[in-house]
PDB file of N, CA, C, O and CB in Angstrom:
ATOM      1  N   UNK A   1     -89.537 -47.222  98.201  1.00  0.00           N
ATOM      2  CA  UNK A   1     -88.353 -47.001  98.129  1.00  0.00           C
ATOM      3  C   UNK A   1     -87.821 -45.257  98.008  1.00  0.00           C
ATOM      4  O   UNK A   1     -88.358 -44.394  97.313  1.00  0.00           O
ATOM      5  CB  UNK A   1     -88.026 -47.879  97.020  1.00  0.00           C
ATOM      6  N   UNK A   2     -86.502 -45.075  98.998  1.00  0.00           N
ATOM      7  CA  UNK A   2     -86.168 -42.939  98.950  1.00  0.00           C
ATOM      8  C   UNK A   2     -84.837 -43.383  97.807  1.00  0.00           C
ATOM      9  O   UNK A   2     -84.041 -44.297  97.591  1.00  0.00           O
ATOM     10  CB  UNK A   2     -85.263 -41.671 101.285  1.00  0.00           C
ATOM     11  N   UNK A   3     -85.111 -42.480  97.457  1.00  0.00           N
ATOM     12  CA  UNK A   3     -83.819 -41.527  96.641  1.00  0.00           C
ATOM     13  C   UNK A   3     -83.426 -40.045  96.969  1.00  0.00           C
ATOM     14  O   UNK A   3     -84.147 -39.145  97.401  1.00  0.00           O
ATOM     15  CB  UNK A   3     -84.184 -41.353  95.101  1.00  0.00           C
ATOM     16  N   UNK A   4     -82.262 -40.031  96.690  1.00  0.00           N
ATOM     17  CA  UNK A   4     -81.559 -38.836  96.939  1.00  0.00           C
ATOM     18  C   UNK A   4     -81.850 -37.351  96.165  1.00  0.00           C
ATOM     19  O   UNK A   4     -81.760 -36.204  96.602  1.00  0.00           O
ATOM     20  CB  UNK A   4     -80.248 -39.235  96.688  1.00  0.00           C
ATOM     21  N   UNK A   5     -82.186 -37.798  95.007  1.00  0.00           N
ATOM     22  CA  UNK A   5     -82.184 -36.477  94.092  1.00  0.00           C
ATOM     23  C   UNK A   5     -83.282 -37.654  92.727  1.00  0.00           C
ATOM     24  O   UNK A   5     -83.312 -38.876  92.579  1.00  0.00           O
ATOM     25  CB  UNK A   5     -79.912 -35.677  93.466  1.00  0.00           C
ATOM     26  N   UNK A   6     -84.182 -36.252  91.827  1.00  0.00           N
ATOM     27  CA  UNK A   6     -85.129 -37.030  91.186  1.00  0.00           C
ATOM     28  C   UNK A   6     -83.914 -38.193  89.689  1.00  0.00           C
ATOM     29  O   UNK A   6     -84.524 -39.214  89.374  1.00  0.00           O
ATOM     30  CB  UNK A   6     -86.568 -35.563  90.438  1.00  0.00           C
ATOM     31  N   UNK A   7     -82.875 -38.086  89.141  1.00  0.00           N
ATOM     32  CA  UNK A   7     -81.646 -38.423  88.364  1.00  0.00           C
ATOM     33  C   UNK A   7     -82.509 -40.022  89.089  1.00  0.00           C
ATOM     34  O   UNK A   7     -83.279 -40.840  88.585  1.00  0.00           O
ATOM     35  CB  UNK A   7     -79.615 -37.621  88.845  1.00  0.00           C
ATOM     36  N   UNK A   8     -81.797 -39.861  90.681  1.00  0.00           N
ATOM     37  CA  UNK A   8     -82.027 -41.782  91.295  1.00  0.00           C
ATOM     38  C   UNK A   8     -83.114 -42.693  91.326  1.00  0.00           C
ATOM     39  O   UNK A   8     -83.267 -43.882  91.046  1.00  0.00           O
ATOM     40  CB  UNK A   8     -81.861 -41.995  92.723  1.00  0.00           C
ATOM     41  N   UNK A   9     -84.100 -41.403  91.922  1.00  0.00           N
ATOM     42  CA  UNK A   9     -85.216 -42.268  91.032  1.00  0.00           C
ATOM     43  C   UNK A   9     -85.598 -42.820  89.856  1.00  0.00           C
ATOM     44  O   UNK A   9     -85.860 -44.022  89.810  1.00  0.00           O
ATOM     45  CB  UNK A   9     -85.950 -41.895  90.996  1.00  0.00           C
ATOM     46  N   UNK A  10     -85.689 -41.970  88.678  1.00  0.00           N
ATOM     47  CA  UNK A  10     -85.497 -42.495  87.358  1.00  0.00           C
ATOM     48  C   UNK A  10     -84.657 -43.169  87.034  1.00  0.00           C
ATOM     49  O   UNK A  10     -84.940 -43.872  86.064  1.00  0.00           O
ATOM     50  CB  UNK A  10     -85.422 -41.819  86.601  1.00  0.00           C
ATOM     51  N   UNK A  11     -83.316 -43.327  87.584  1.00  0.00           N
ATOM     52  CA  UNK A  11     -81.868 -44.746  87.761  1.00  0.00           C
ATOM     53  C   UNK A  11     -83.130 -45.692  88.374  1.00  0.00           C
ATOM     54  O   UNK A  11     -83.849 -46.220  87.526  1.00  0.00           O
ATOM     55  CB  UNK A  11     -79.953 -44.394  89.371  1.00  0.00           C
ATOM     56  N   UNK A  12     -83.251 -45.787  88.930  1.00  0.00           N
ATOM     57  CA  UNK A  12     -84.328 -46.515  90.097  1.00  0.00           C
ATOM     58  C   UNK A  12     -85.423 -47.594  89.362  1.00  0.00           C
ATOM     59  O   UNK A  12     -85.467 -48.799  89.113  1.00  0.00           O
ATOM     60  CB  UNK A  12     -85.393 -45.140  90.944  1.00  0.00           C
ATOM     61  N   UNK A  13     -86.462 -46.134  89.136  1.00  0.00           N
ATOM     62  CA  UNK A  13     -87.880 -46.915  87.955  1.00  0.00           C
ATOM     63  C   UNK A  13     -87.134 -48.216  86.508  1.00  0.00           C
ATOM     64  O   UNK A  13     -87.456 -49.322  86.073  1.00  0.00           O
ATOM     65  CB  UNK A  13     -88.851 -44.946  86.653  1.00  0.00           C
ATOM     66  N   UNK A  14     -85.787 -46.965  86.184  1.00  0.00           N
ATOM     67  CA  UNK A  14     -84.985 -47.849  84.806  1.00  0.00           C
ATOM     68  C   UNK A  14     -85.256 -49.210  85.214  1.00  0.00           C
ATOM     69  O   UNK A  14     -85.844 -50.210  84.800  1.00  0.00           O
ATOM     70  CB  UNK A  14     -83.080 -47.642  84.579  1.00  0.00           C
ATOM     71  N   UNK A  15     -84.636 -48.854  86.112  1.00  0.00           N
ATOM     72  CA  UNK A  15     -84.035 -50.440  87.046  1.00  0.00           C
ATOM     73  C   UNK A  15     -84.848 -51.303  87.343  1.00  0.00           C
ATOM     74  O   UNK A  15     -84.503 -52.443  87.029  1.00  0.00           O
ATOM     75  CB  UNK A  15     -83.450 -50.327  88.469  1.00  0.00           C
ATOM     76  N   UNK A  16     -86.345 -51.139  88.107  1.00  0.00           N
ATOM     77  CA  UNK A  16     -86.937 -51.758  87.659  1.00  0.00           C
ATOM     78  C   UNK A  16     -87.794 -52.300  87.180  1.00  0.00           C
ATOM     79  O   UNK A  16     -88.517 -53.206  87.593  1.00  0.00           O
ATOM     80  CB  UNK A  16     -86.841 -51.875  87.786  1.00  0.00           C
ATOM     81  N   UNK A  17     -87.718 -51.223  85.348  1.00  0.00           N
ATOM     82  CA  UNK A  17     -88.322 -52.497  84.087  1.00  0.00           C
ATOM     83  C   UNK A  17     -87.236 -53.283  83.629  1.00  0.00           C
ATOM     84  O   UNK A  17     -87.447 -54.180  82.813  1.00  0.00           O
ATOM     85  CB  UNK A  17     -89.014 -51.836  82.534  1.00  0.00           C
ATOM     86  N   UNK A  18     -85.698 -52.970  84.211  1.00  0.00           N
ATOM     87  CA  UNK A  18     -85.449 -53.866  83.562  1.00  0.00           C
ATOM     88  C   UNK A  18     -85.396 -54.884  83.894  1.00  0.00           C
ATOM     89  O   UNK A  18     -85.672 -55.856  83.191  1.00  0.00           O
ATOM     90  CB  UNK A  18     -84.779 -53.756  83.133  1.00  0.00           C
ATOM     91  N   UNK A  19     -84.962 -54.921  85.248  1.00  0.00           N
ATOM     92  CA  UNK A  19     -85.326 -55.989  85.269  1.00  0.00           C
ATOM     93  C   UNK A  19     -86.576 -57.141  85.815  1.00  0.00           C
ATOM     94  O   UNK A  19     -86.489 -58.137  86.534  1.00  0.00           O
ATOM     95  CB  UNK A  19     -84.531 -56.074  85.518  1.00  0.00           C
ATOM     96  N   UNK A  20     -87.995 -56.356  84.963  1.00  0.00           N
ATOM     97  CA  UNK A  20     -88.231 -57.225  85.068  1.00  0.00           C
ATOM     98  C   UNK A  20     -88.452 -57.662  83.201  1.00  0.00           C
ATOM     99  O   UNK A  20     -89.125 -58.651  82.908  1.00  0.00           O
ATOM    100  CB  UNK A  20     -89.217 -57.212  86.190  1.00  0.00           C
ATOM    101  N   UNK A  21     -87.912 -56.943  82.291  1.00  0.00           N
ATOM    102  CA  UNK A  21     -87.480 -57.352  81.557  1.00  0.00           C
ATOM    103  C   UNK A  21     -86.741 -58.485  81.760  1.00  0.00           C
ATOM    104  O   UNK A  21     -87.362 -59.536  81.600  1.00  0.00           O
ATOM    105  CB  UNK A  21     -87.100 -56.604  81.139  1.00  0.00           C
ATOM    106  N   UNK A  22     -85.342 -58.584  82.133  1.00  0.00           N
ATOM    107  CA  UNK A  22     -84.744 -60.011  82.274  1.00  0.00           C
ATOM    108  C   UNK A  22     -85.643 -61.115  83.273  1.00  0.00           C
ATOM    109  O   UNK A  22     -85.701 -62.309  82.978  1.00  0.00           O
ATOM    110  CB  UNK A  22     -83.177 -59.804  82.946  1.00  0.00           C
ATOM    111  N   UNK A  23     -86.142 -60.700  84.157  1.00  0.00           N
ATOM    112  CA  UNK A  23     -87.587 -61.820  84.651  1.00  0.00           C
ATOM    113  C   UNK A  23     -88.175 -62.747  83.652  1.00  0.00           C
ATOM    114  O   UNK A  23     -87.870 -63.926  83.473  1.00  0.00           O
ATOM    115  CB  UNK A  23     -89.009 -60.944  85.073  1.00  0.00           C
ATOM    116  N   UNK A  24     -89.141 -61.974  82.974  1.00  0.00           N
ATOM    117  CA  UNK A  24     -89.707 -62.118  81.821  1.00  0.00           C
ATOM    118  C   UNK A  24     -89.055 -63.297  80.346  1.00  0.00           C
ATOM    119  O   UNK A  24     -89.538 -64.344  79.917  1.00  0.00           O
ATOM    120  CB  UNK A  24     -89.713 -60.637  81.519  1.00  0.00           C
ATOM    121  N   UNK A  25     -87.953 -62.613  79.973  1.00  0.00           N
ATOM    122  CA  UNK A  25     -86.585 -63.204  79.016  1.00  0.00           C
ATOM    123  C   UNK A  25     -85.161 -63.565  79.652  1.00  0.00           C
ATOM    124  O   UNK A  25     -84.001 -63.179  79.514  1.00  0.00           O
ATOM    125  CB  UNK A  25     -86.158 -62.045  77.926  1.00  0.00           C
ATOM    126  N   UNK A  26     -85.887 -64.548  80.455  1.00  0.00           N
ATOM    127  CA  UNK A  26     -84.269 -65.192  81.252  1.00  0.00           C
ATOM    128  C   UNK A  26     -83.156 -65.351  80.331  1.00  0.00           C
ATOM    129  O   UNK A  26     -81.932 -65.273  80.436  1.00  0.00           O
ATOM    130  CB  UNK A  26     -84.372 -66.856  81.935  1.00  0.00           C
ATOM    131  N   UNK A  27     -83.812 -65.550  79.581  1.00  0.00           N
ATOM    132  CA  UNK A  27     -82.355 -66.155  78.551  1.00  0.00           C
ATOM    133  C   UNK A  27     -82.328 -65.751  77.608  1.00  0.00           C
ATOM    134  O   UNK A  27     -82.362 -66.412  76.570  1.00  0.00           O
ATOM    135  CB  UNK A  27     -82.117 -67.503  78.124  1.00  0.00           C
ATOM    136  N   UNK A  28     -82.263 -64.602  77.685  1.00  0.00           N
ATOM    137  CA  UNK A  28     -81.821 -62.681  76.189  1.00  0.00           C
ATOM    138  C   UNK A  28     -80.697 -62.561  77.194  1.00  0.00           C
ATOM    139  O   UNK A  28     -80.772 -62.480  78.420  1.00  0.00           O
ATOM    140  CB  UNK A  28     -83.407 -60.417  76.023  1.00  0.00           C
ATOM    141  N   UNK A  29     -80.142 -62.564  76.779  1.00  0.00           N
ATOM    142  CA  UNK A  29     -78.298 -61.894  77.586  1.00  0.00           C
ATOM    143  C   UNK A  29     -78.479 -60.702  76.982  1.00  0.00           C
ATOM    144  O   UNK A  29     -77.886 -59.884  77.685  1.00  0.00           O
ATOM    145  CB  UNK A  29     -76.357 -62.721  77.019  1.00  0.00           C
ATOM    146  N   UNK A  30     -79.229 -59.882  75.591  1.00  0.00           N
ATOM    147  CA  UNK A  30     -79.708 -58.203  75.480  1.00  0.00           C
ATOM    148  C   UNK A  30     -80.822 -57.970  75.617  1.00  0.00           C
ATOM    149  O   UNK A  30     -81.498 -58.906  75.192  1.00  0.00           O
ATOM    150  CB  UNK A  30     -79.528 -57.485  74.316  1.00  0.00           C
ATOM    151  N   UNK A  31     -81.600 -56.907  76.138  1.00  0.00           N
ATOM    152  CA  UNK A  31     -82.649 -56.094  75.607  1.00  0.00           C
ATOM    153  C   UNK A  31     -82.327 -54.975  75.481  1.00  0.00           C
ATOM    154  O   UNK A  31     -81.476 -54.211  75.935  1.00  0.00           O
ATOM    155  CB  UNK A  31     -83.706 -56.060  76.210  1.00  0.00           C
ATOM    156  N   UNK A  32     -83.351 -54.961  74.601  1.00  0.00           N
ATOM    157  CA  UNK A  32     -83.588 -53.322  74.243  1.00  0.00           C
ATOM    158  C   UNK A  32     -85.134 -52.606  75.164  1.00  0.00           C
ATOM    159  O   UNK A  32     -86.157 -52.965  75.745  1.00  0.00           O
ATOM    160  CB  UNK A  32     -83.915 -53.228  72.165  1.00  0.00           C
ATOM    161  N   UNK A  33     -84.308 -51.300  74.730  1.00  0.00           N
ATOM    162  CA  UNK A  33     -86.080 -50.922  74.549  1.00  0.00           C
ATOM    163  C   UNK A  33     -86.083 -49.288  74.269  1.00  0.00           C
ATOM    164  O   UNK A  33     -85.024 -48.667  74.176  1.00  0.00           O
ATOM    165  CB  UNK A  33     -87.195 -51.302  76.283  1.00  0.00           C
ATOM    166  N   UNK A  34     -86.900 -48.891  74.190  1.00  0.00           N
ATOM    167  CA  UNK A  34     -88.115 -46.972  73.578  1.00  0.00           C
ATOM    168  C   UNK A  34     -88.038 -46.808  74.708  1.00  0.00           C
ATOM    169  O   UNK A  34     -87.425 -47.640  75.378  1.00  0.00           O
ATOM    170  CB  UNK A  34     -90.168 -46.742  72.822  1.00  0.00           C
ATOM    171  N   UNK A  35     -88.595 -45.750  75.281  1.00  0.00           N
ATOM    172  CA  UNK A  35     -88.679 -44.392  76.197  1.00  0.00           C
ATOM    173  C   UNK A  35     -90.402 -45.334  75.855  1.00  0.00           C
ATOM    174  O   UNK A  35     -90.620 -46.039  76.841  1.00  0.00           O
ATOM    175  CB  UNK A  35     -88.028 -42.174  75.491  1.00  0.00           C
ATOM    176  N   UNK A  36     -91.269 -45.449  75.054  1.00  0.00           N
ATOM    177  CA  UNK A  36     -92.289 -45.665  75.354  1.00  0.00           C
ATOM    178  C   UNK A  36     -92.870 -47.243  76.063  1.00  0.00           C
ATOM    179  O   UNK A  36     -93.811 -47.480  76.821  1.00  0.00           O
ATOM    180  CB  UNK A  36     -92.740 -45.255  74.277  1.00  0.00           C
ATOM    181  N   UNK A  37     -91.407 -48.509  75.162  1.00  0.00           N
ATOM    182  CA  UNK A  37     -91.757 -49.156  76.070  1.00  0.00           C
ATOM    183  C   UNK A  37     -92.160 -49.064  77.295  1.00  0.00           C
ATOM    184  O   UNK A  37     -93.201 -49.602  77.675  1.00  0.00           O
ATOM    185  CB  UNK A  37     -91.229 -49.609  76.095  1.00  0.00           C
ATOM    186  N   UNK A  38     -91.222 -48.227  78.223  1.00  0.00           N
ATOM    187  CA  UNK A  38     -90.743 -47.996  79.459  1.00  0.00           C
ATOM    188  C   UNK A  38     -92.567 -47.168  80.288  1.00  0.00           C
ATOM    189  O   UNK A  38     -93.329 -47.233  81.253  1.00  0.00           O
ATOM    190  CB  UNK A  38     -88.998 -46.766  79.236  1.00  0.00           C
ATOM    191  N   UNK A  39     -92.303 -46.434  78.884  1.00  0.00           N
ATOM    192  CA  UNK A  39     -94.029 -45.271  79.961  1.00  0.00           C
ATOM    193  C   UNK A  39     -95.175 -46.081  79.981  1.00  0.00           C
ATOM    194  O   UNK A  39     -96.106 -45.606  80.631  1.00  0.00           O
ATOM    195  CB  UNK A  39     -94.911 -43.472  78.970  1.00  0.00           C
ATOM    196  N   UNK A  40     -95.391 -47.294  79.390  1.00  0.00           N
ATOM    197  CA  UNK A  40     -96.315 -47.999  78.977  1.00  0.00           C
ATOM    198  C   UNK A  40     -95.680 -49.087  80.380  1.00  0.00           C
ATOM    199  O   UNK A  40     -96.462 -49.928  80.824  1.00  0.00           O
ATOM    200  CB  UNK A  40     -96.344 -48.413  77.136  1.00  0.00           C
ATOM    201  N   UNK A  41     -94.765 -49.016  80.770  1.00  0.00           N
ATOM    202  CA  UNK A  41     -94.517 -50.188  82.202  1.00  0.00           C
ATOM    203  C   UNK A  41     -95.118 -49.278  83.815  1.00  0.00           C
ATOM    204  O   UNK A  41     -95.852 -49.491  84.779  1.00  0.00           O
ATOM    205  CB  UNK A  41     -92.192 -50.612  82.423  1.00  0.00           C
ATOM    206  N   UNK A  42     -94.119 -48.073  83.196  1.00  0.00           N
ATOM    207  CA  UNK A  42     -94.584 -47.394  84.457  1.00  0.00           C
ATOM    208  C   UNK A  42     -96.735 -47.397  85.006  1.00  0.00           C
ATOM    209  O   UNK A  42     -97.151 -47.866  86.065  1.00  0.00           O
ATOM    210  CB  UNK A  42     -93.904 -45.575  84.025  1.00  0.00           C
ATOM    211  N   UNK A  43     -97.966 -46.501  83.496  1.00  0.00           N
ATOM    212  CA  UNK A  43     -98.348 -46.484  82.880  1.00  0.00           C
ATOM    213  C   UNK A  43     -99.125 -47.716  83.425  1.00  0.00           C
ATOM    214  O   UNK A  43    -100.226 -47.937  82.921  1.00  0.00           O
ATOM    215  CB  UNK A  43     -97.710 -46.207  81.953  1.00  0.00           C
ATOM    216  N   UNK A  44     -98.716 -48.450  84.295  1.00  0.00           N
ATOM    217  CA  UNK A  44     -98.667 -50.611  84.244  1.00  0.00           C
ATOM    218  C   UNK A  44     -98.909 -50.969  86.046  1.00  0.00           C
ATOM    219  O   UNK A  44     -99.728 -51.781  86.476  1.00  0.00           O
ATOM    220  CB  UNK A  44     -96.228 -51.600  83.556  1.00  0.00           C
ATOM    221  N   UNK A  45     -97.791 -49.969  87.049  1.00  0.00           N
ATOM    222  CA  UNK A  45     -97.604 -49.466  87.647  1.00  0.00           C
ATOM    223  C   UNK A  45     -98.523 -49.136  88.366  1.00  0.00           C
ATOM    224  O   UNK A  45     -98.921 -48.012  88.059  1.00  0.00           O
ATOM    225  CB  UNK A  45     -97.097 -48.960  87.292  1.00  0.00           C
ATOM    226  N   UNK A  46     -99.397 -49.854  89.699  1.00  0.00           N
ATOM    227  CA  UNK A  46    -100.667 -49.617  90.366  1.00  0.00           C
ATOM    228  C   UNK A  46    -100.778 -48.951  91.532  1.00  0.00           C
ATOM    229  O   UNK A  46    -101.835 -48.619  92.069  1.00  0.00           O
ATOM    230  CB  UNK A  46    -101.231 -50.663  90.591  1.00  0.00           C
ATOM    231  N   UNK A  47     -99.320 -48.694  92.054  1.00  0.00           N
ATOM    232  CA  UNK A  47     -98.730 -47.720  93.398  1.00  0.00           C
ATOM    233  C   UNK A  47     -97.560 -47.046  93.004  1.00  0.00           C
ATOM    234  O   UNK A  47     -96.639 -47.852  92.871  1.00  0.00           O
ATOM    235  CB  UNK A  47     -98.276 -48.582  94.807  1.00  0.00           C
ATOM    236  N   UNK A  48     -97.232 -45.879  92.765  1.00  0.00           N
ATOM    237  CA  UNK A  48     -96.387 -45.034  92.016  1.00  0.00           C
ATOM    238  C   UNK A  48     -96.259 -43.936  92.008  1.00  0.00           C
ATOM    239  O   UNK A  48     -96.442 -43.414  90.909  1.00  0.00           O
ATOM    240  CB  UNK A  48     -96.451 -45.095  91.118  1.00  0.00           C
ATOM    241  N   UNK A  49     -95.881 -42.991  93.196  1.00  0.00           N
ATOM    242  CA  UNK A  49     -96.113 -41.568  94.079  1.00  0.00           C
ATOM    243  C   UNK A  49     -94.493 -40.966  94.150  1.00  0.00           C
ATOM    244  O   UNK A  49     -93.529 -41.709  94.337  1.00  0.00           O
ATOM    245  CB  UNK A  49     -96.870 -41.929  95.968  1.00  0.00           C
ATOM    246  N   UNK A  50     -94.368 -39.174  93.927  1.00  0.00           N
ATOM    247  CA  UNK A  50     -93.470 -39.223  93.860  1.00  0.00           C
ATOM    248  C   UNK A  50     -94.139 -37.176  94.913  1.00  0.00           C
ATOM    249  O   UNK A  50     -94.980 -36.278  94.955  1.00  0.00           O
ATOM    250  CB  UNK A  50     -92.648 -39.832  92.201  1.00  0.00           C
ATOM    251  N   UNK A  51     -92.565 -37.857  95.602  1.00  0.00           N
ATOM    252  CA  UNK A  51     -92.850 -37.011  96.195  1.00  0.00           C
ATOM    253  C   UNK A  51     -91.317 -35.882  95.650  1.00  0.00           C
ATOM    254  O   UNK A  51     -90.327 -36.522  95.294  1.00  0.00           O
ATOM    255  CB  UNK A  51     -93.181 -37.581  97.771  1.00  0.00           C
ATOM    256  N   UNK A  52     -91.213 -34.469  95.617  1.00  0.00           N
ATOM    257  CA  UNK A  52     -90.000 -33.503  94.538  1.00  0.00           C
ATOM    258  C   UNK A  52     -90.250 -32.846  95.574  1.00  0.00           C
ATOM    259  O   UNK A  52     -89.723 -31.748  95.751  1.00  0.00           O
ATOM    260  CB  UNK A  52     -90.173 -32.734  92.760  1.00  0.00           C
TER     261      UNK A  52
END
């Protein structure tokens, strides 16, 4: 994925995580997470690179 700014890239990563949460918990309407959950998700990604 390509983004035009760092902010958009961060939003994209959050979107990836939120889609994964919805995939894992399809019956829940409201999902919540904190920054440590997001960090754990990012740490588990096998290939993530950022060129700034």
